[in-house]
C-alpha positions as CSV (number, residue, x, y, z in Angstrom):
1,M,14.2,-12.9,3.7
2,R,13.2,-12.0,0.1
3,F,11.0,-9.0,-0.5
4,D,10.2,-8.1,-4.1
5,L,8.5,-4.8,-4.7
6,L,7.5,-6.1,-8.1
7,S,5.6,-9.0,-6.5
8,N,4.1,-11.2,-9.1
9,C,0.4,-11.6,-8.3
10,G,0.1,-14.4,-10.8
11,T,1.6,-16.7,-8.2
12,A,-1.1,-15.9,-5.7
13,R,-3.7,-18.7,-4.9
14,D,-6.6,-16.6,-5.8
15,S,-7.6,-13.0,-6.7
16,A,-8.3,-12.0,-3.1
17,R,-4.8,-13.1,-2.1
18,C,-3.4,-11.2,-5.1
19,E,-5.2,-8.0,-4.1
20,A,-4.1,-8.3,-0.5
21,D,-0.5,-8.8,-1.6
22,G,-0.6,-5.7,-3.9
23,E,-2.1,-3.6,-1.2
24,A,0.5,-4.7,1.3
25,V,3.3,-3.8,-1.1
26,W,1.8,-0.4,-1.7
27,L,1.3,0.3,2.0
28,A,4.9,-0.8,2.9
29,R,6.3,1.4,0.2
30,L,4.4,4.4,1.5
31,C,5.8,3.7,5.0
32,M,9.3,3.7,3.7
33,Q,8.8,6.8,1.6
34,A,7.2,8.6,4.5
35,L,10.3,7.9,6.6
36,V,12.7,9.0,3.9
37,A,10.6,12.2,3.3
38,E,10.7,13.0,7.0
39,A,14.5,12.4,7.2
40,E,15.2,14.5,4.1
41,L,13.0,17.4,5.2
42,T,15.1,20.5,5.9
43,P,15.6,22.4,8.2
44,K,14.3,20.4,11.3
45,P,15.4,21.6,14.8
46,G,17.7,19.0,16.4
47,L,16.9,16.3,14.0
48,V,18.8,14.6,11.2
49,D,18.3,16.4,7.9
50,R,20.2,17.4,4.8
51,R,22.4,19.8,6.8
52,G,23.7,17.1,9.2
53,A,23.0,14.9,12.2
54,G,21.4,17.6,14.4
55,T,22.0,16.7,18.0
56,H,22.7,13.0,17.2
57,K,26.2,11.6,17.3
58,D,25.4,8.2,15.9
59,L,23.1,9.0,13.0
60,S,23.3,10.5,9.5
61,L,20.9,11.1,6.7
62,S,22.3,8.2,4.7
63,M,21.9,5.9,7.7
64,M,18.3,7.0,8.2
65,K,17.5,6.2,4.5
66,R,19.3,2.9,4.8
67,S,17.3,2.1,7.9
68,A,14.0,3.0,6.2
69,L,14.8,0.6,3.3
70,A,15.8,-2.2,5.7
71,I,12.5,-2.1,7.6
72,E,10.2,-1.8,4.6
73,P,9.8,-5.6,4.2
74,Y,8.5,-5.9,7.7
75,F,5.8,-3.3,7.1
76,Y,4.8,-5.5,4.2
77,Q,4.6,-8.5,6.4
78,M,2.5,-6.6,8.9
79,A,0.1,-5.3,6.3
80,L,-0.2,-8.8,4.7
81,I,-1.1,-10.7,7.9
82,A,-3.5,-7.9,9.0
83,S,-5.5,-8.0,5.7
84,G,-8.9,-9.4,6.5
85,A,-8.1,-9.8,10.2
86,Y,-9.6,-8.1,13.2
87,A,-8.0,-6.7,16.4
88,S,-7.1,-9.6,18.7
89,Q,-4.4,-10.8,21.1
90,H,-3.2,-13.2,18.5
91,L,-2.9,-10.5,15.8
92,R,-1.2,-8.2,18.3
93,E,1.5,-10.8,19.2
94,R,2.1,-11.7,15.5
95,L,2.6,-8.0,14.7
96,A,4.9,-7.5,17.7
97,A,7.1,-10.4,16.6
98,I,7.5,-8.9,13.2
99,G,8.2,-5.5,14.9
100,R,11.0,-7.1,16.8
101,D,12.4,-8.5,13.6
102,A,12.2,-5.0,12.1
103,E,14.2,-3.6,15.0
104,R,16.9,-6.2,14.5
105,A,17.0,-5.3,10.8
106,M,17.2,-1.6,11.7
107,Y,20.1,-2.2,14.1
108,K,21.9,-4.3,11.5
109,A,21.5,-1.6,8.9
110,T,22.7,1.2,11.2
111,G,25.5,-0.6,13.0
112,G,23.6,-0.6,16.3
113,S,22.0,2.9,16.2
114,N,18.4,3.5,17.0
115,S,17.1,5.3,13.9
116,H,13.4,4.2,13.7
117,K,12.4,2.2,16.8
118,G,9.5,4.6,17.6
119,A,8.5,4.7,13.9
120,I,8.3,0.9,13.8
121,W,5.8,1.1,16.6
122,A,3.7,3.9,15.2
123,L,3.8,2.9,11.5
124,G,3.6,-0.7,12.3
125,L,0.2,-0.2,14.0
126,L,-1.0,2.2,11.3
127,V,0.1,0.1,8.3
128,S,-1.7,-2.9,9.9
129,A,-4.8,-0.9,10.5
130,A,-4.8,0.5,7.0
131,S,-4.7,-3.0,5.6
132,M,-7.5,-4.1,7.9
133,T,-9.8,-1.3,7.0
134,G,-9.2,-1.6,3.2
135,P,-9.5,1.0,0.4
136,D,-11.6,4.1,0.6
137,T,-11.1,4.5,4.3
138,T,-10.1,7.6,6.3
139,A,-7.2,8.5,8.4
140,A,-9.5,8.7,11.5
141,V,-10.8,5.2,10.9
142,I,-7.3,3.9,10.4
143,A,-6.1,5.6,13.6
144,E,-9.0,4.2,15.6
145,T,-8.3,0.7,14.3
146,A,-4.7,1.1,15.3
147,R,-5.9,2.0,18.7
148,S,-7.9,-1.2,18.9
149,I,-4.8,-3.3,18.1
150,A,-2.6,-1.4,20.6
151,M,-5.1,-2.1,23.4
152,F,-3.9,-5.7,23.5
153,P,-0.6,-6.2,25.4
154,D,2.4,-7.9,23.9
155,S,3.0,-10.7,26.4
156,A,6.6,-11.2,25.1
157,T,7.6,-7.7,26.4
158,L,5.5,-7.2,29.5
159,Q,8.5,-7.1,31.7
160,L,10.7,-5.0,29.4
161,V,11.4,-1.5,30.6
162,T,12.2,1.0,27.8
163,H,13.3,4.6,27.8
164,G,9.8,5.6,27.0
165,H,8.4,3.7,30.0
166,V,11.0,5.3,32.3
167,V,10.1,8.8,31.1
168,A,6.4,8.2,31.2
169,E,6.6,7.1,34.8
170,R,8.9,9.9,35.9
171,Y,7.0,12.8,34.2
172,G,3.5,11.4,34.0
173,V,3.3,11.7,30.3
174,Q,1.7,9.3,27.7
175,G,4.6,8.4,25.5
176,A,4.3,6.4,22.3
177,R,2.0,3.8,23.7
178,G,-0.3,6.4,25.1
179,E,-0.4,8.1,21.8
180,A,-1.5,4.9,20.1
181,L,-4.1,4.1,22.8
182,A,-5.6,7.6,22.3
183,G,-5.9,7.0,18.5
184,F,-2.9,9.0,17.4
185,P,-4.5,12.5,18.2
186,H,-1.3,14.4,17.3
187,V,-1.5,12.9,13.8
188,V,-5.2,13.0,13.2
189,R,-6.1,16.3,15.0
190,V,-2.8,18.2,14.7
191,G,-0.4,17.0,12.0
192,L,-2.9,16.3,9.2
193,P,-5.0,19.4,9.6
194,A,-1.8,21.6,9.7
195,L,-0.4,19.9,6.7
196,R,-3.5,20.3,4.6
197,A,-4.3,23.9,5.8
198,K,-0.8,25.0,4.7
199,R,-1.3,23.3,1.3
200,S,-4.6,25.0,0.9
201,S,-3.1,28.4,1.7
202,G,-0.6,27.9,-1.3
203,A,2.4,27.0,0.7
204,T,5.0,24.7,-0.9
205,E,5.1,21.1,0.2
206,P,8.3,21.4,2.3
207,V,6.8,24.5,4.1
208,A,3.6,22.6,4.8
209,R,5.5,19.6,6.1
210,I,7.8,21.7,8.4
211,D,4.8,23.6,9.8
212,A,3.0,20.3,10.4
213,L,6.1,19.1,12.3
214,L,6.2,22.3,14.3
215,S,2.5,22.0,15.1
216,I,3.1,18.5,16.5
217,M,6.2,19.7,18.4
218,S,4.2,22.6,20.0
219,R,1.7,20.1,21.6
220,L,3.4,16.8,22.0
221,E,4.9,15.7,25.3
222,D,7.9,14.3,23.5
223,T,9.6,11.6,25.5
224,C,12.7,11.8,23.4
225,V,13.2,15.4,24.6
226,L,12.4,14.4,28.2
227,Y,14.7,11.4,28.2
228,R,17.6,13.5,27.0
229,R,17.0,16.5,29.3
230,N,14.0,17.4,31.4
231,S,10.6,19.1,31.5
232,A,12.1,22.6,31.1
233,A,13.8,21.6,27.9
234,L,10.5,20.2,26.6
235,E,8.7,23.4,27.4
236,A,11.4,25.3,25.6
237,V,10.9,23.1,22.5
238,R,7.1,23.4,22.6
239,S,7.1,27.1,23.2
240,G,9.7,27.7,20.4
241,A,7.7,25.7,17.9
242,Y,4.5,27.5,18.9
243,K,6.3,30.9,18.3
244,V,7.2,29.8,14.7
245,I,3.6,28.9,14.0
246,A,2.3,32.1,15.6
247,A,4.7,34.1,13.5
248,G,3.1,32.8,10.3
249,G,5.0,29.5,10.0
250,C,8.4,28.8,8.4
251,G,7.2,30.2,5.1
252,S,7.0,33.8,6.4
253,P,10.2,35.9,6.9
254,Y,9.6,36.3,10.6
255,G,8.6,32.7,11.0
256,K,11.7,31.5,9.3
257,Q,13.8,33.7,11.6
258,R,12.0,32.2,14.6
259,L,12.7,28.7,13.2
260,M,16.4,29.4,13.0
261,Q,16.3,30.7,16.6
262,L,14.6,27.5,17.7
263,D,17.1,25.4,15.8
264,G,19.9,27.1,17.7
265,E,18.2,26.7,21.1
266,V,17.5,23.0,20.5
267,L,21.1,22.3,19.5
268,N,22.3,24.1,22.6
269,L,20.0,22.0,24.8
270,G,21.3,18.9,23.1
271,V,17.8,17.4,22.6
272,S,16.0,15.9,19.6
273,P,12.2,15.9,19.1
274,G,12.3,12.4,17.8
275,G,8.8,11.5,18.9
276,S,7.4,14.5,16.8
277,A,9.5,13.3,13.8
278,D,7.9,9.8,14.1
279,L,4.4,11.3,14.1
280,L,5.2,13.5,11.1
281,A,6.2,10.4,9.2
282,A,2.9,8.9,10.4
283,T,1.1,12.0,9.2
284,L,2.7,11.7,5.7
285,F,1.8,8.1,5.6
286,L,-1.9,8.5,6.5
287,D,-2.2,11.5,4.2
288,A,-1.0,9.4,1.2
289,V,-3.2,6.4,2.2
290,E,-6.3,8.5,2.5
291,R,-5.7,10.2,-0.8
292,R,-4.7,6.9,-2.5
293,Q,-1.5,8.2,-3.7
294,N,1.0,6.0,-5.5
295,E,3.8,7.5,-3.5
296,V,4.8,10.0,-0.9
297,Q,6.3,12.9,-2.8
298,E,10.0,13.1,-2.1
299,D,11.4,16.1,-0.3
300,R,12.5,18.9,-2.7
301,S,13.2,21.6,-0.1
302,W,16.9,21.7,-1.0
303,L,16.1,22.3,-4.7
304,E,13.5,25.0,-4.0
305,E,15.9,26.7,-1.6
306,A,18.5,26.8,-4.4
307,D,15.9,28.1,-6.9
308,G,14.6,30.8,-4.5
309,T,11.1,29.4,-4.6
310,N,10.9,28.4,-0.9
């Protein structure tokens, strides 16, 4: 499948089609950049970052970036078919089919490792919703539109039992589907406010992003953690993240100390807050869309650390 980021609108049938194509290219690029920015952000407890693979044995930073690039064309497809559409069973199933194609591309790019399955679900809904709502919209409206899409079942996977379904049943938690059906509250009411509050306080962008991640971790019933371990491990992750925030966030000396303690605890537990990471990527995506940014600013935490400015 060919996907040209420099898509020539001159070949479009009319100006409306040209505009929809350009918007879809932009939205897909933001999805990819949000995923890369999340992966590169350092340090993240238990997650792949610039230091290494965290608790993962089958992932690496280069693999995460390769995966993000591989699934970008499918976000474009989702955004394009959602433009001018409304939430319906037909749209839901078309998006789901593209999502399954994206998963296959992800597995091909990673040699069989699950790098972004949860992100394909979350960002797939949000990129489609952003395309449906058009320019000058808000993160809250996009999230609510995504909820309306998620309400329709995907008939092709009604009998499919995933890790998330198993964990949701065992522990009585919402999981990724529940997050979408609730309108992405951990993005709209937790991640975005934390990100923007830190920016307003003068924090560097990496500090603002890490604190946004920690805010999500402190509240989310992360099924990735539950699947790998148990509810006690989830409580340890949530409590540890809250302690970093309560200590002033990772930008304060005590908060940074707490973050390193949490990092060690998560590694010892052998868990990875992958659900929180997916929602951080969704946070960065919606932030960029709402602000009509041309791109998601790349992570520069390693440079700022070297310069002593972080």
